[in-house]
C-alpha positions in Angstrom: -8.0 5.3 41.2 -6.0 3.8 38.3 -5.3 5.8 35.2 -6.5 3.9 32.1 -4.3 6.1 29.9 -1.1 5.4 31.7 1.8 4.7 29.3 4.0 2.6 31.5 2.9 -0.9 32.3 3.7 -1.9 35.9 1.7 -5.1 35.9 3.5 -8.3 36.4 2.1 -10.1 33.3 4.2 -10.6 30.2 3.0 -10.8 26.7 3.1 -14.2 25.1 5.3 -14.5 22.0 3.4 -14.5 18.8 2.4 -17.9 17.6 3.5 -18.9 14.1 0.9 -20.5 11.9 1.8 -24.0 10.8 3.1 -24.1 7.3 4.3 -20.5 7.3 7.9 -21.6 6.4 6.5 -23.7 3.5 4.5 -20.7 2.3 7.6 -18.5 2.3 9.6 -21.2 0.3 6.7 -21.4 -2.2 6.6 -17.7 -2.7 10.4 -17.6 -3.1 10.4 -20.3 -5.8 7.5 -18.6 -7.5 9.4 -15.3 -7.6 12.6 -17.0 -8.8 10.8 -18.8 -11.7 9.0 -15.6 -12.6 12.3 -13.9 -12.9 13.8 -16.7 -14.9 10.7 -16.6 -17.2 11.2 -12.9 -17.8 15.0 -13.1 -18.3 14.7 -16.0 -20.8 11.9 -14.3 -22.7 13.9 -11.1 -23.0 17.0 -13.1 -24.1 14.9 -14.7 -26.9 14.6 -18.2 -25.4 10.8 -18.3 -25.6 10.5 -22.1 -25.1 12.7 -22.1 -22.0 10.9 -19.0 -20.7 7.6 -20.8 -21.2 8.8 -23.7 -19.2 9.9 -21.5 -16.4 6.6 -19.6 -16.5 4.7 -22.9 -16.3 6.7 -24.0 -13.3 6.1 -20.6 -11.6 2.4 -20.9 -12.4 2.3 -24.3 -10.6 3.8 -22.7 -7.5 1.2 -19.9 -7.6 -1.6 -22.5 -8.0 -0.3 -24.4 -5.0 -0.2 -21.2 -2.9 -3.8 -20.4 -3.9 -5.0 -23.9 -3.1 -3.3 -23.8 0.4 -4.9 -20.4 1.1 -8.4 -21.6 0.2 -8.0 -24.8 2.3 -6.9 -22.8 5.3 -9.9 -20.3 4.9 -12.3 -23.2 4.8 -11.0 -25.0 7.9 
């Protein structure tokens, strides 16, 4: 009788490597740029360059919107 609670696995099968989702590298890059522009927005706003900070904030917002649109499209498909 086999023990279902056995800790060692003596079976010959091997686990398949985890599959990466398509576009996961692009998502990581988008998050990286969103974080960079959020930091630039904060730094320029603190330094008193409000107009430049607003531009950086707008660009960062565009990256966040792209991430949300990609997420919604993947959930629907």
